[in-house]
N, C-alpha and C positions, 0 to 999 in steps of 0.2 A: 406938666400937671396931668395931661391926658393919660400918659402911660402909668403915672403913679396911681391915679384913681382907678383905672382899669385893672391894674395889678392887684390893688387891695381888694377890689370887688371879687376878682378871681380867687384870691387867697381866702377870703371869707367863704366863698362857695366851696372851694376844695376842702376847707376845714370841716364844713357841715357835711360834705360828702363822705369824708373820712370817718366822722362819727357815725353817720348812717350806715357805712359799710360794716362797722362793728355791730350795729343794731341788726343788720341783715343776718349776721352770724347768730345773734340771739334768736332771731325769728326762725332760722333753720333749726336751731336746737329746740325751739318751742314745738315746731312741727314734728320733729323726731320724738320728742317727749310725749306729745299728746297721743301719739299712736300707742305707746306703751300704757298710758293711763287708760285709754279706751279699752285695750285688751284686758287690763286688770279689772276695770269696772264691769265688763261683760260677765265675769264670773263671780263678782262680789254679790253677796246676799245681804243687803242692808236691812231688809225686813227681819232677817234672823238675828242680826247683830242688835237691832233695836230692842230685843227682848232678852239679850244674853247677860248673864251675871259677870261675864269676863270683861265687859266694856267698862272702863274706868269712869267713876262719877266726875261730873264737871260743875264748877261754879260759874255761872254766866253773870258778868258784870255789865251793868248798864248805867254809865255816868250820864246824868241828866241835868240840864240847866234851862229853865223856861221852855219846857217841852209839853205843856198841857194839851196841845192840839194833836200830838202824835203818840204820846206815851201809852195810852190805854191799848190802842191797836197793837203797838209793838210788844207790850207785855203779854197780851192775849196770844200773839203769834208765838212767843217764847214758851208759854205754858202748854202749848199743844205740839211740841216737837216730838218726833219719833225717837226718843232716847230713854234708856232704862232708868237712869238715876242722875238727877241734876237739880240744882237750885238756881233761882233767878234772884239776883241782888241788884235792886235799883238804888242808885246812889243819887239822892237829890242834893245837888251842890249849891245849896242856898238860893234856890230859885226865887225870883221876885214875882212870878205869876202863880197860878194855882196848881202847879205840877203836883205838889205833895197832896193837896186836898182832893184832886180828881182821882188820885190813886187810892186814897183812904176811902172815898165814897164808892168807887167802882168795885173794890175788893173787900170793903167793910173791914178795914184794917184797924188794929188797936195797938197801943204802945206795948212793948215787951222788954223785959230785962234779960231775957234768955239768949244772950249773945256774949261773945268775948273777942277781943282784938288780939289774935294769936301771933300774927307775923311780925308785929312791932315796927312797921314802916312809918316813917315820920309823915304826919298829915294833920290837917285841921281837925278840931274836935267834933265829935258826933253829938248832935242835939237830941236824937232819939231814934229808936228802931221800931218798926211797925210790922205786925204779922197777923195772919188769920189762919187758925188751924184748918179751915175749910180749903185753904190754898197752902198746903204744907211746904211747898217748894218755893214760895215767894216771900221775900223780905224786902222792905223798903227802909233805907238808911237816910236819915235827914242830917245834914252836916253844914257847918259853916262854909261859905264860899271860899274856894281855894284854887279853882281851875280843874280842867279835865284830868291832868296827871295826878293831882292831889286826890280827886274823887276815885280814881282807879286804885290808888294806894289804900284808901279806906276800904274799898271793896275787897282787896287782897287780904287786908287785916282781919276782916270779919268772915271771910269765906271758910268753908269747911272741907273742901275737896282738893285733891292734889293737882288737878288741872283747872285752869281758869280760862274762860273764853270772854273776849271783850266784844261788845256790839254797841253801835251808836243808837241813841234813843229814837232817831228818825228812820230806823231801818227795820226791815222784816226778814226773818230767816225762812227759807224753804224748810218744809217739815223734816227732810232727811239731811239737811245741811250739816248739823252737828255730828251726826253719826258718820258722815263721810269724812269729816276732819278726824274723828276718833279712829277710823279705820286706817288712815295714813299714820297716825301716831302708833297704833298697835303693830304696824309692820316692823318698827324698831324703837320700842319705848325707851330703851336705855340711852339712845343717842338723839332722838327727836326732841328738841326743846321748844320749838315754835312752828306753827303751821298757819299759813295765810289762806283765807277763803276768797272766793271770787265775788266782786261787788258789781252789781248791775243797776242801771237806772230804771226806777219804777214809774217815772212820769209817763202817763199815757196808759199804764196797765190798769186792769180792773182789780180792785182790792175788796175782799169780803171777809169779815171776821178775822182780820190780821193775816190773811193769806192772799198771795197773788193768784187769782183764779183765771185770768186771761192776760197773756203777754202780748203787748202791742208796742210799736215804736212811739216815742214821744210825738205829740202833735204840735209842739212849738219848736222854734228854731234853735234856741240856746240849749235846751235839754237834748235835742237831737245831736248837736255837735258834741256835747258831753258824752252821750251814749257811745259815739264812735271813738272818742278819746279813751273811755273806759275799756272798750274792746281791745284797742291797740295796747294800752298799758298792761292790762291783766292777762290777755291771751298771747300777745306777741312779745311781751317783755318779761313778765314775771315767771312764766314757765321756763324760759331760757335761763334766767338768773338762778332759779332754784335748782336747775339741772347741774350747775357748777358750784352749788352751795355759796352763791354770791349775792343772795337776796338781802337787801339792806332796808327793806320796809315791808312790814305786814300791816295792811290797812287797819286803822283804828275802828273801821266800820265792822270788821269781822276777823278775828284771829283766835287761835288756841295756843296756850302756853303751859309749860310746866311751872307750877307755882314755886317750887324750891329754887329754881334758877332766877326767877324774878326777884325773890327775896335776896339771893346771893349778890345780885347787882344793885341792891338797895332800891328796887322798884322803879317807878316812873319818876322822871325828874321834872320839877316845876320850872317854869320860865322858858320851856321849849315848845313853841307852837306845833312843831312836828314831833309830838311825843311818841307817835307810832314808829317813826324812823329812829328816834333816839334810843328807844328800848332795844331795838334789834341790833343796832351798832354796838351797844353796851354788851349784849349777849355774845355777839361775835368776839369782841375784844376779851371778855372774861374767859371764854372757852379756849381761845388761841393763846392767851397769856399763860394759861395753866396747862396747855398741851392736852386738852381733853377732846376725845372724839365726839362729834356732834353733827347735826344737820338742822337747817331751818328750811322747811319744805313749803310747798304751795299746792293747793288742791283746787283746780279750776272748776270742778263739778260740785263744789260745796258753795251754794249761791246765797248771797245776801242782797236784798233789794233796798235801794236807798233813794231819797229824794234829791234831785239835782236842782240847783238854783235856776229860776226862770227869768231873772232880771239881770241886766248888766251890772247894776250896783252891787247886788249880792254876790254874783259870780266874781267880780273884781275883788271883793273883800276876802272871799275864799282863796282865790289864787295868790293874792298878796301874802296871806297867812302861810300857804304852802311854800311859797318862794322864800319867805323869811325863815321858816323852820328848816328848809333845805340847806340854806347857806350857813345857818347857825350850827347845825349838826356837822356839816362838812368841815367847817373851821375848828369846831370843838375837838374833832377826832382826826385832824389833818396829820398828826404824827403817825397814823396808821398807814398813810398812803405811801406806795412804792416800797414797802417793807415786806420782804418775802415771808416773814413769819405770819403775816396776816393773809396770805394766800389770795384767793380770788377776791376777797373783800378789799384788801389793801392794794392789790396789783391791778384789779379791773373795775370793780363796782364803784369804789369811791373816786378814782381818777375819772372814770366815765361820767359820773354824776357831776364832778367839778367842771369838766369841759363842756358837757352837753347841757346840763341844767343851770350851772352857775355862770359860766363864761359864754355859753351858746347864745343867749339873748343879745350880748354885746357884739358878737361876731355877726349875727343877723342884722342888728340895727345899723352898725357901721357899714356893713355891706350894702344895705339899702341906701344909706346916705351917700356912699361913694357913687352908686349908680345914678342917684338924683343929681349929684354934682356933675357927673359925666354928661347928663342930659342938659343941665342948666348952662353949662359952658359951651353948648352946641358942638360937642365933640363925639356925639353918640355914634357908635358902630352898631346899627340896629340888628345886624346878623348876630353879633356877639351877645347883645342884650337878649335877643330871642333865645339864644342858646342857653344863657344863664337861667332865664325864667323857665324855659322848657325843662331843663335838668331838675330845677327845684320842684316843679310840679310833678315830674315823673317820679321823683323820690317819694313825695307825699302819697302819690297814687299807689306805688308799689307796696308801701308799708300799710296803708289802709286796706288794700286788697288782701295782703297777707294775713292780717288779723281777721278779716271777714272770711277768708278761706278756712282758718282754724275754727271759727264759729260754725261755718256750714258743715265741715267734716265731723266735728265732735259733738256739737250741742243742738244746732238747729232750733234755737228758741224763737226764731222768726222764720217760720217755714214757708211763708208766701214768697213767691218769686219777686213780686213787686216790692216787698220789703228789702230784699237784697239790692235791687236796682236803686231804690230810694237811698239806701246807705252809701252806695257807691257815688251817687249824685252828690249827696251832702259831704262826702269825703273830699270831692273836688271843690265844692263850694267853700269849704273851710279854709282853703289856701288863699282865698281872696278876701282878706280882712280879719277873719277870726284868729288865724294863727299869728298874724302880726300884732293884734291887740293883746294876745297872750304874752308876747315878748315884752310889750309895754308894762303889763301887770307884774311880770317877774321883776323888772327893773324897779318898779315902785316898791315891791316887797324888799328888795335889797336896800333901798333908801330907808325903809322902816327899820331894817336891821341896824343900819348905821346910826339912826336916831334912837336906838334901843327901845323901840316901840314893840312891846310884847302883848298888846291888846288882841283879843280874839276876833274883833271885828263885828259887823252887823250881819245877822242871819235872819232868814224868814222861814217859818214852818207853815206848811199847808196840811190841814187835817186830812188823814187818809180817807175818812168817810166823805169828805167834801171834794174829792177828786172829780173833775168834770166828767171824766170817762165813766165813773161809777154811778154818779147820781144826777148829773146834768146841772148841778148848782155851781155857782161861782165859788172858788176857793176862798177860805177865810185865812187871812194873813196875820202874822204877829211878828214884830221886830224883837230881836234878841240884843240887849245892850252889849256894848263892847267892853265889858269888864270881867269877862270870864276867860 
């Protein structure tokens, strides 16, 4: 029994190390890629592009459900982008709060019949469209509740422009974010079909008039952990995946797409909590099935700021949904795995996601259980246990520091030395409980998948204006029912 338990604990450890070894290659690719991006950005003149007629117009889609606390600041942020020609389409997905009314009141909107559904994607019916000529680029679409994917399809149907950008209603774009995505598209417009932006945690930042005016680290534990997770995911992971054209997710919080290809793959699919992952895999499959040259890119200096959950209950709901969407998409397109025709996606991205994201939690959990059994049976070889724990901690430290190194080299959004020290400290702290509870949440998400539970979960929104850092007042909270 002793040798069996120890052998399995070592097997679990070696499996995790093998996965992380591949992740190390991704990180090295990210470091190499970021140098090229920095060199290109040095000579880019975004202020000139923002007034150029050569820049393609964009339709920005903002699916919204019970977003009355954040929607006005988000829309104001979007209406003040440094971009020559674009429209903002807010899709109210049958909200049960005052989302629609606060938009009507804030922008003095009135019903209009001057619209058409051109794309023909299947979606729930529209109840009305609102517009104000004083804000010619803003449209608000009120529709029956059908979920986020359905709302995005409605937005595509009524949009006027060949490119569409998607952004969450609780997010804020930096003024030059959209022009930076467009500049990546313009490098190769024939082959670029989707581009992901960089999502950062806004908790703790100072927000004024829909803009982040002062960047600060979150002042609460959970948002701080999530801030480090976002840095690792977006800087140390997605840059590397995009370098090999193997990116299988463009965050729903901020991405740019060619509308014609969204229509060719029949738009977003309802019933998939991970609609952002689903649409990207569909695009990969369509292009590779038809032998078409393409790329799905990532632009790390196009920044979107989003609210991170501040309570365990809300964070658990989010992570269970992410886990459920992940496993559902991987199983749905499992026929693509290990098929050479699907290149980096089929041979690397999806198998990696299956092993690391889907099976990884079970390897970790059973490894922990084997170690506990090893101790409970009074057979512990403490030198071996310390080695296993030490290697696990070292892996986490290496990857956290790698992401922070990219942040420091390329962006320096947190220029104070004490901020860097603080992030390194919290990177270590995450290994003592937070990472383990994330494993538990992923498994709960898998159980929801088995039960065929497609509910969105409970979310909380905090008014941007009521951020404690900005105003000193306590945040106003609102629950989002689990039917979207």
